C-alpha positions as CSV (number, residue, x, y, z in Angstrom):
1,M,56.2,117.3,105.6
2,S,55.2,117.0,102.1
3,W,55.6,120.3,101.7
4,M,58.8,120.6,102.4
5,A,59.5,117.6,99.9
6,L,58.0,118.9,96.8
7,T,60.0,122.1,97.7
8,G,63.3,120.5,97.5
9,S,62.4,118.7,94.2
10,V,61.7,121.6,92.6
11,L,65.1,123.4,93.7
12,H,67.5,120.0,92.8
13,V,65.3,120.0,89.4
14,K,66.3,123.4,88.6
15,S,69.8,122.8,89.9
16,T,70.3,119.9,87.5
17,I,69.0,121.3,84.2
18,R,68.4,125.3,84.2
19,E,70.9,125.9,86.7
20,R,73.3,123.3,86.2
21,D,76.3,125.5,85.8
22,N,75.6,127.5,88.8
23,P,77.1,125.7,91.3
24,R,75.3,127.9,94.4
25,Y,72.0,126.1,93.2
26,R,73.6,122.7,94.0
27,T,74.7,123.7,97.4
28,A,71.3,125.3,98.0
29,S,69.6,122.5,97.5
30,I,72.5,120.1,99.6
31,A,71.9,122.5,102.4
32,F,67.8,122.7,101.8
33,H,67.8,118.7,102.3
34,S,70.1,118.5,104.8
35,V,67.9,121.0,106.9
36,G,64.7,118.9,105.9
37,L,66.4,115.3,107.2
38,V,66.9,117.3,110.5
39,V,63.2,118.3,110.6
40,A,62.0,115.5,109.8
41,L,64.0,113.5,112.3
42,W,62.9,116.2,115.0
43,I,59.3,115.5,114.0
44,D,59.1,111.7,113.5
45,P,62.2,109.3,112.6
46,L,60.3,107.6,110.4
47,L,59.9,110.9,108.2
48,A,63.5,110.4,108.1
49,L,63.8,107.4,105.4
50,P,62.5,109.8,102.4
51,F,64.4,112.7,103.8
52,G,67.3,110.9,103.7
53,F,67.3,109.6,100.1
54,L,66.0,112.9,99.1
55,L,69.3,114.7,100.6
56,I,71.4,111.4,98.8
57,R,69.7,112.1,95.5
58,A,70.8,116.0,96.0
59,V,74.0,114.3,96.6
60,V,75.0,112.3,93.9
61,V,73.1,112.9,90.8
62,P,75.2,114.5,88.5
63,Q,74.8,118.3,87.4
64,H,75.6,117.2,83.8
65,G,75.5,114.1,82.0
66,W,71.7,112.7,82.5
67,R,68.5,113.5,80.5
68,P,66.0,115.2,81.7
69,T,64.1,112.1,81.6
70,R,66.1,110.4,84.1
71,I,66.4,113.1,86.5
72,G,62.9,113.2,86.5
73,A,62.3,109.2,86.8
74,V,64.4,109.8,90.1
75,E,62.2,112.4,91.3
76,I,59.2,110.4,90.5
77,L,60.8,107.3,93.0
78,G,61.4,110.4,95.6
79,S,57.8,111.2,95.2
80,L,56.3,108.0,95.6
81,I,58.7,107.4,98.7
82,V,57.8,110.4,100.8
83,L,53.9,109.4,99.7
84,A,54.6,105.7,101.1
85,V,55.8,106.8,104.4
86,A,53.0,109.4,104.7
87,I,50.7,107.3,104.6
88,V,52.4,104.9,106.7
89,A,52.5,107.5,109.6
90,L,49.3,108.0,109.3
């Protein structure tokens, strides 16, 4: 499942930095994270915690107004949550 979180992270960052003026990237990011949450729930409800956070992040983080460092800090937090749940799930 970590590959799915990393893929979603790349899509989200691209939608907020390079393609921030293209609404299709934001829509794709939200759709990808929604599917990720459903898959995580299907595999293990514990995995829904990080994927729920990542979905909320995809919806809440604005397309304009945030500097890349702030976006990166949120991505690091998301990655740490994924790592923590992966360790607990073992």
